[in-house]
C-alpha positions in Angstrom: 137.7 97.1 -80.1 138.3 100.6 -81.6 134.7 101.3 -81.9 134.2 100.3 -78.1 137.0 102.6 -77.1 135.5 105.5 -79.2 132.1 104.9 -77.6 133.6 104.8 -74.2 135.5 108.1 -74.7 132.2 109.6 -76.0 130.4 108.5 -72.9 133.1 109.6 -70.6 133.3 113.1 -72.2 129.4 113.4 -72.0 129.5 112.5 -68.4 132.3 115.2 -67.7 130.2 117.8 -69.6 127.1 116.9 -67.8 128.9 117.0 -64.4 130.4 120.3 -65.3 127.0 121.7 -66.1 125.4 120.6 -62.9 128.2 122.3 -61.0 127.4 125.7 -62.4 125.6 127.1 -59.3 123.3 130.1 -59.5 124.8 133.3 -58.1 124.3 133.5 -54.3 121.8 135.9 -53.2 123.3 137.8 -50.2 123.4 141.3 -48.8 125.7 143.8 -50.6 127.4 143.2 -53.9 129.7 140.2 -54.1 132.6 140.1 -56.5 130.8 137.3 -58.2 127.7 139.2 -58.6 129.4 142.3 -59.9 131.6 140.4 -62.3 128.5 138.6 -63.8 126.4 141.7 -64.2 129.4 143.5 -65.8 129.8 140.6 -68.3 126.0 140.4 -69.3 124.6 144.0 -69.0 125.2 147.0 -71.4 123.4 150.1 -72.6 121.8 150.7 -69.1 119.4 153.6 -68.7 117.4 154.7 -65.6 114.3 156.8 -66.0 113.4 158.0 -62.6 110.4 160.0 -61.3 110.1 161.1 -57.7 107.1 162.9 -56.1 108.5 164.8 -53.1 105.9 166.2 -50.6 106.3 169.6 -48.7 106.4 167.7 -45.5 109.5 165.8 -44.5 107.6 163.0 -42.9 105.5 162.2 -46.0 106.7 159.3 -48.1 108.2 159.8 -51.6 106.3 157.9 -54.2 108.5 156.9 -57.1 108.6 155.3 -60.4 111.5 153.7 -62.3 111.9 152.4 -65.9 115.1 150.5 -66.2 116.4 149.7 -69.7 119.3 147.5 -70.6 120.7 144.9 -73.1 121.3 141.5 -71.7 124.0 139.5 -73.4 122.9 136.1 -72.1 120.1 135.0 -69.9 121.5 132.2 -67.7 121.0 133.3 -64.2 118.3 135.3 -62.3 119.1 139.0 -62.4 119.7 140.8 -59.1 118.7 144.5 -58.7 120.1 146.0 -55.5 117.7 147.8 -53.3 118.6 148.4 -49.6 115.0 148.8 -48.1 112.1 146.8 -46.9 110.0 144.6 -49.2 106.9 146.8 -48.5 108.6 149.7 -50.3 108.1 147.7 -53.6 104.6 148.2 -54.8 104.5 146.8 -58.4 107.1 145.3 -61.0 106.6 144.7 -64.5 109.2 143.2 -66.9 109.0 143.6 -70.7 105.3 144.6 -70.3 104.2 141.8 -67.9 103.4 142.3 -64.3 105.3 139.8 -62.1 105.3 138.7 -58.4 107.7 140.8 -56.3 110.6 138.5 -55.3 112.8 140.2 -52.8 115.6 138.9 -50.4 118.7 140.2 -48.8 118.6 143.6 -50.3 117.9 142.3 -53.9 115.0 142.3 -56.2 115.2 138.9 -58.0 113.9 138.7 -61.7 113.7 135.2 -62.9 115.1 134.3 -66.3 111.7 133.4 -67.7 110.8 137.0 -67.6 113.9 138.2 -69.5 115.4 137.6 -72.9 118.7 138.1 -74.5 118.9 141.6 -76.1 116.7 144.5 -75.0 114.8 144.5 -71.7 112.6 146.8 -69.8 111.8 146.7 -66.0 109.1 149.0 -64.6 109.0 149.5 -60.8 106.6 151.4 -58.7 108.0 151.9 -55.3 108.5 154.1 -52.2 112.0 155.8 -52.3 114.3 154.9 -49.6 115.5 157.8 -47.5 118.7 156.7 -45.9 120.8 158.9 -48.3 118.4 161.7 -49.1 119.5 164.0 -46.2 115.9 165.3 -45.8 115.3 168.2 -43.5 112.6 171.0 -43.2 114.5 173.3 -45.7 115.7 171.0 -48.4 116.8 167.5 -49.4 119.9 166.3 -51.3 121.3 163.0 -52.3 124.8 161.7 -51.2 125.2 158.4 -52.7 128.9 157.7 -52.4 130.3 155.1 -52.4 127.4 152.5 -52.8 124.2 154.2 -51.5 122.3 154.7 -54.7 120.7 151.3 -53.7 119.3 153.0 -50.6 117.2 155.3 -52.7 116.1 153.3 -55.8 116.6 149.9 -57.3 119.7 149.7 -59.5 122.9 148.0 -60.4 124.9 149.7 -57.7 128.5 149.0 -58.8 130.8 151.7 -60.3 131.8 149.8 -63.5 128.2 149.7 -64.7 127.7 153.1 -66.0 124.3 154.4 -67.1 122.3 157.3 -68.6 119.8 159.0 -66.2 116.6 160.7 -66.9 115.1 162.3 -64.0 111.6 163.8 -63.2 110.9 165.6 -59.9 107.4 166.8 -58.7 107.7 169.2 -55.9 105.7 171.9 -54.3 105.6 175.0 -56.8 107.7 177.3 -54.6 110.6 174.9 -54.4 113.6 174.8 -56.6 115.5 171.9 -57.9 118.9 170.8 -59.3 120.0 167.6 -61.0 122.8 166.2 -63.1 121.5 167.7 -66.2 119.8 170.9 -67.3 115.9 171.2 -67.0 114.2 170.4 -70.2 110.7 171.2 -69.4 108.4 172.2 -66.4 104.7 172.3 -65.9 102.4 173.2 -63.0 99.4 171.2 -61.6 97.7 173.0 -58.7 100.2 173.6 -55.9 102.7 171.3 -57.5 105.4 171.7 -60.2 106.7 168.9 -62.4 110.5 169.3 -63.6 111.7 167.0 -66.5 115.5 167.1 -66.9 117.5 166.4 -69.9 119.1 162.9 -70.1 122.5 162.9 -68.4 125.9 161.8 -69.6 127.0 158.3 -68.8 128.2 157.8 -65.3 128.1 155.5 -62.3 125.2 155.1 -59.9 127.0 156.7 -57.0 127.4 160.0 -59.1 123.6 160.3 -59.6 122.2 163.4 -57.5 119.5 165.9 -57.1 118.6 168.7 -54.8 115.2 170.1 -53.8 113.7 172.6 -51.6 112.2 176.0 -50.8 115.4 177.7 -49.6 117.8 177.0 -52.4 119.7 179.8 -54.0 121.5 179.1 -57.2 124.2 181.6 -58.5 126.0 181.4 -61.8 129.7 181.2 -61.9 132.2 181.9 -64.8 
């Protein structure tokens, strides 16, 4: 009788555990960043780095080709990873995860990375894309970013929540006569024909909404004490 009771208890606990597991739903894919999504990403993501390369043409009507390498550590790989990008799907040209090209999965302002492409620990995502321009404030004389409070996602794919801070490495390719400014000092520059490439030092750690750069032919920088 005692053995039967123990077996019944074991089966009951197994059923409860199975039922609980089946009720763990995937995080909903929806526009914006829900509290559930933000909390999950904060729990599983660390050591985030963005390496961003923008090629800005002289004409304000020309599209801005861009490349991003996103590095991060993933504590656990239990749910598809959502990257925020408030643009059209046709702005996403190619995505590779940990060295493997994958199909572009995009819905409701999110790039969805299936768990089968990720692994616990260090991960790398490469994205070739056309930069969004909603927050580039682009005119004939210059452009500047203004990404407060949650508009980084309108320019490049990212984890656009203030409590996921990251380091940023920036490259800008612009017409040779233009000047540029970013979150860090210029480390190196080189010319190719009528274009000039600027490589900035890696930034301090900060939120996505603080990432910024300015570029244009009419910029005048002055030193202050």
